[in-house]
C-alpha positions in Angstrom: 43.6 222.0 -0.5 45.9 221.4 2.5 49.0 223.6 2.0 51.0 221.2 4.3 50.3 218.2 2.1 49.2 219.3 -1.3 50.6 221.1 -4.4 48.4 222.8 -6.9 48.3 224.8 -10.1 45.5 226.6 -11.9 45.3 228.2 -15.3 42.7 229.5 -17.8 42.8 227.5 -21.0 41.3 229.4 -23.9 39.4 226.4 -25.3 36.0 224.8 -24.5 35.9 222.4 -21.7 34.9 219.5 -24.1 38.1 220.2 -26.0 40.3 220.1 -22.9 38.4 216.9 -21.8 39.1 215.2 -25.1 42.8 216.0 -24.7 42.8 214.1 -21.5 40.6 211.2 -22.7 42.0 210.5 -26.2 45.3 208.6 -26.0 46.6 210.1 -29.2 46.0 213.6 -27.8 47.3 212.8 -24.3 50.6 211.7 -25.8 51.1 215.1 -27.4 51.2 217.0 -24.0 51.5 214.7 -21.0 55.3 214.9 -20.5 57.5 218.0 -20.7 58.9 218.6 -24.2 61.2 217.6 -25.7 60.5 214.2 -24.1 57.8 212.0 -25.8 55.0 210.0 -24.2 53.4 206.8 -25.2 50.0 205.8 -23.6 49.9 202.1 -22.9 46.6 202.0 -21.1 43.9 204.7 -20.6 40.8 203.1 -19.1 38.9 206.2 -17.9 36.7 204.8 -15.2 37.0 204.3 -11.5 39.5 201.4 -11.1 40.7 201.8 -14.6 44.4 201.8 -15.6 46.5 204.8 -16.5 49.9 203.6 -17.8 52.3 205.8 -19.8 55.9 205.5 -21.0 58.4 208.2 -21.5 61.2 208.7 -24.1 63.9 211.3 -24.2 65.0 210.4 -27.7 61.7 209.2 -29.3 62.9 205.6 -29.8 63.4 203.9 -26.4 60.4 204.3 -24.1 60.7 203.5 -20.4 58.0 203.3 -17.7 56.7 206.7 -16.6 53.4 206.3 -14.8 51.5 203.2 -13.6 48.4 204.4 -11.9 44.7 203.8 -11.2 41.8 206.1 -11.8 39.7 206.7 -8.6 37.0 209.0 -10.1 36.0 210.1 -13.5 33.2 212.6 -13.8 32.7 213.3 -17.5 33.7 216.8 -18.5 34.3 217.8 -14.9 36.9 215.8 -12.9 39.6 213.1 -13.2 41.2 211.6 -10.1 44.1 209.2 -10.2 46.7 207.8 -7.9 50.1 206.1 -8.4 49.9 204.7 -4.8 47.9 201.8 -6.4 49.2 200.5 -9.7 47.1 199.6 -12.8 46.5 196.1 -11.5 45.3 197.4 -8.1 48.4 196.4 -6.2 49.9 198.7 -3.6 52.8 200.6 -5.1 55.8 202.4 -3.8 56.2 204.7 -6.9 59.3 206.8 -7.6 59.8 209.7 -7.1 56.7 210.1 -4.8 53.3 208.6 -4.1 50.5 211.0 -4.9 46.8 211.4 -5.8 46.0 214.0 -8.5 42.7 215.7 -9.0 42.1 217.5 -12.2 39.0 219.7 -12.4 37.6 221.5 -15.4 35.1 224.3 -15.0 33.5 226.7 -17.5 35.1 230.1 -17.6 34.2 233.2 -19.7 37.4 232.8 -21.6 37.3 228.9 -22.0 38.1 226.5 -19.2 39.2 226.9 -15.6 41.8 224.1 -15.3 42.9 223.1 -11.8 45.3 220.5 -10.5 45.7 219.4 -6.9 48.3 216.8 -6.1 47.9 215.3 -2.7 50.7 213.7 -0.7 50.7 211.4 2.4 53.0 213.6 4.5 54.7 217.0 4.4 58.1 215.3 3.5 56.6 213.8 0.3 55.1 217.1 -0.6 58.4 219.0 0.0 60.3 216.3 -2.0 57.8 216.7 -5.0 58.1 220.4 -4.8 61.9 220.3 -4.7 61.9 217.9 -7.7 60.3 220.7 -9.8 56.5 220.1 -9.4 55.6 223.7 -10.5 58.0 223.5 -13.5 57.0 220.0 -14.6 53.3 220.1 -14.1 53.2 223.8 -15.2 54.9 223.0 -18.5 52.6 220.1 -19.3 49.6 222.4 -18.5 51.1 224.9 -20.9 51.4 222.2 -23.5 47.8 221.1 -22.9 46.7 224.7 -23.3 48.7 225.1 -26.6 47.2 221.9 -28.0 43.6 222.6 -27.1 43.7 226.3 -28.0 45.0 225.3 -31.4 42.1 222.9 -31.8 39.4 225.4 -30.6 37.3 227.1 -33.3 38.3 230.7 -33.9 
């Protein structure tokens, strides 16, 4: 991770790696945690393969959904890693996404207490990184990681 260009978060999720993976790869589960509550998410496309589409919509009231993310998967290594970017949209066209262009790498590793969950979000320049941080990267991505943990920990066998 380059501290001048990247932002990252890490947490231990007390659920098996396969459970965390399924929360990323099952659209109905992804919708439950992908945007900070109380907002709601709708998954339009989730084609988990390199070059596949990742398209979601967001609603603050649960009725009207607006575009949220139009991205492309770059790498998908089952049970281990998901990499996506919004710098290329779901139709492989160059994009100028708001609020910031980024490439996100999600890694899952075994941990004695469940899953070591890591996110690294790469930016093209220090200004984009600073802008994303100022917009609340830690709060936003941290809250959805917390929602992911709550969902998967509730699914895990006790």
